[in-house]
C-alpha positions as CSV (number, residue, x, y, z in Angstrom):
1,M,2.5,-8.6,18.7
2,Q,0.8,-11.9,18.1
3,P,2.7,-14.3,15.8
4,N,0.6,-14.3,12.9
5,E,0.1,-10.1,13.0
6,P,1.9,-8.3,10.2
7,Q,5.4,-7.0,11.2
8,R,5.8,-4.1,8.7
9,L,2.0,-3.0,8.3
10,E,-0.6,-1.5,10.6
11,I,-3.8,-2.7,9.5
12,Q,-7.3,-1.0,10.3
13,R,-10.1,-3.0,9.0
14,N,-13.4,-0.6,8.6
15,S,-16.6,-1.6,7.6
16,D,-16.4,-0.4,3.9
17,A,-12.7,-0.8,3.4
18,T,-9.4,-1.7,5.1
19,V,-6.6,1.2,5.7
20,V,-2.9,-0.2,5.7
21,R,-0.2,2.0,7.3
22,F,3.4,1.5,6.9
23,R,5.4,0.7,10.1
24,D,8.8,1.6,8.3
25,R,9.8,4.9,7.8
26,R,12.5,3.9,5.3
27,I,11.6,1.0,3.1
28,T,14.8,-0.5,1.5
29,D,16.2,-3.3,2.9
30,S,15.6,-6.4,0.6
31,M,14.3,-8.8,3.3
32,E,12.1,-6.2,4.6
33,I,10.6,-5.9,1.4
34,E,10.2,-9.3,0.8
35,E,8.4,-9.4,4.0
36,L,6.1,-6.6,3.2
37,G,5.2,-8.0,0.0
38,R,4.0,-11.2,1.5
39,E,2.0,-9.2,4.0
40,L,0.3,-7.2,1.1
41,Y,-0.5,-10.1,-1.0
42,Q,-2.0,-11.9,2.1
43,L,-4.5,-9.0,2.4
44,A,-5.3,-9.1,-1.3
45,A,-5.8,-13.0,-1.1
46,D,-8.1,-12.6,2.1
47,D,-11.7,-12.3,1.9
48,G,-13.1,-9.1,3.3
49,H,-10.1,-6.8,1.9
50,G,-11.5,-5.8,-1.5
51,K,-11.0,-2.2,-0.9
52,L,-7.4,-1.1,0.4
53,V,-6.0,2.2,1.2
54,L,-2.1,2.5,1.2
55,N,-1.2,5.2,3.6
56,F,2.4,6.4,2.9
57,A,2.0,9.1,6.1
58,A,5.1,7.3,7.9
59,V,7.3,6.4,4.6
60,E,10.1,8.7,4.0
61,F,12.0,6.9,1.7
62,L,11.2,3.8,-0.6
63,S,13.4,1.4,-3.2
64,S,12.3,0.4,-6.6
65,A,11.7,-3.0,-5.4
66,T,9.2,-1.6,-3.1
67,L,7.3,-0.3,-5.9
68,G,7.5,-3.2,-7.7
69,K,5.8,-4.8,-4.9
70,L,3.1,-2.1,-5.4
71,I,2.6,-2.7,-8.8
72,K,2.3,-6.7,-8.1
73,L,-0.4,-5.6,-5.6
74,H,-2.2,-3.8,-7.7
75,G,-2.6,-6.5,-10.2
76,K,-3.4,-8.7,-7.6
77,M,-6.3,-6.5,-6.2
78,K,-7.4,-5.7,-10.0
79,A,-7.6,-9.6,-10.9
80,G,-9.6,-10.0,-7.9
81,G,-11.9,-7.8,-8.6
82,G,-10.8,-5.2,-5.5
83,M,-9.7,-1.8,-5.4
84,L,-6.6,0.0,-4.2
85,K,-6.1,3.9,-3.4
86,L,-2.7,5.2,-2.3
87,C,-2.6,8.4,0.1
88,N,-0.2,10.7,2.4
89,I,2.7,9.9,0.0
90,R,5.2,12.9,0.2
91,P,6.2,14.9,-2.4
92,Q,9.7,13.7,-3.2
93,I,8.1,9.8,-3.2
94,Y,5.2,11.5,-5.5
95,E,8.1,12.5,-8.1
96,V,9.3,9.0,-8.4
97,F,5.7,7.9,-8.6
98,K,5.5,10.6,-11.4
99,I,8.7,10.0,-13.5
100,C,8.1,6.3,-13.4
101,G,4.4,6.9,-14.8
102,L,3.0,5.0,-11.7
103,D,0.6,8.1,-11.1
104,R,-1.3,7.1,-13.9
105,V,-1.2,3.4,-12.9
106,F,-2.4,4.1,-9.2
107,D,-5.2,5.9,-7.8
108,I,-3.5,8.7,-5.3
109,R,-5.2,10.6,-3.1
110,A,-4.3,13.4,-0.8
111,D,-5.3,11.9,2.6
112,E,-6.9,9.2,4.0
113,A,-10.3,10.8,4.0
114,D,-10.0,11.4,0.3
115,A,-9.0,7.7,-0.5
116,L,-12.1,6.5,1.5
117,A,-14.4,8.5,-0.1
118,A,-12.9,7.7,-3.3
119,F,-14.4,4.1,-3.0
């Protein structure tokens, strides 16, 4: 891994959007969550990342602090004129989004192809 390469994220730049896949199955450690937040916010700040897809296929569990980072990322993307889509969220995690009302905040799609097509 390169020194500036994200530790928590796998990033794939397409011609139209950037797809982000999480490396961690459980996103619960506070230090890792802080690092994850920095990496996501950097993507939102970089030119050429106006359309982000967050693919949660590998994520089995995430903490409320992680949800806070996602909410902040959503705000940064919106403020910068960007768009954010989430996809491949497991049913038990989606339930948490729904209970918190975040299913109305985020554009959540079934899979990566659907998320990319939604732009």
